[in-house]
N, C-alpha and C positions, 0 to 999 in steps of 0.2 A: 481526550482528543476526539474519540468517536462520538462524543456527545455534542461537541461544539463545531467541529470542522467537517465540511463535506469531504467524504472519502476520496472523491475524484481529485481532490487537491492535496492528497497526502502521499508521500513516499517515505517509507522507513528505511534508513540505512542500517544494514546488519553486517556482521563480519563472522569469522569462523568461531568466535567465542560466544555468539548469540545463541541462546537456548530457544530455538524456534518453537518448540512445543510449549514452553512457558509463555512465550510471546503470544502465541495463538490463544492459549488458555486465558491470559490476562485480557486480551482484546475481546474475547467472547463473553467474559464476565461483565466487562463494561457495556458490551452490546446488549446483554440481557436486561440491563437496567436503563436503557435509553429513555429519556423524557420524551413526551409526545411532541414537544416543540423542537426537537433535534433536527438538524438538516438531513440526518441519515435515517429518520423514522419512516420514510416512505417504503412501500412494498417494493420487492424486486431484489435481484442479486446485489450484494454489496461486497466489495473486495478491497483489501489493503495491498498496495503495491510495495514490494520489497526490492531493495537494491543491495546486492552483495558487494561490499567494499573490500578491496584487496590492494596490496601494493602494486603499483604500476597499472597498466590497462588504460582504458578510455573512460574513466569514471566521470570526468566533467562532461564529456559529450553525452553519455548515457543519462546522467542526471538532468542536464538541460533538456534533452529530448522528452524525458518523463514530465518535467515541470512545465513544458510548453505544449504538451499534448492537449488538444481541445477537450473541454469537459464533456462534450456530447459524443466524443469518439468511442467511448466505452473503455472501461478499465482493461489495461493489458491487451488492447486490440491488436498490437503487433509488437514484435521483438525489437527493442531499440537498437539492436545490432551489436551486442556485447555478450561474450561468453559468461561474464560475471552477472548478467541480469538474471534475477530470480523471479519466478512468477509470483502471483499474489496469494494471499490467504483469504479464503472466502469466509464471510461471517453470515450467520443465520439467526 
């Protein structure tokens, strides 16, 4: 995923069973071997947005807000308005 899709277009859905440490480790391993032609190969901060999924809540509203955020707005520039929203994982 990090090799082919611009990260500003990615939102990962996670729940209470998600091992965030393992997820971050997996993403960082993929990041370390990015090809030069990857859309994420540019310099600068790179972040993967996470959305905590739980029963109930305003998941659809939050997900739609994340998916329609302008690409140039910057990752996680504002809280989409839900207590279930989780910040991003930074990749270096």
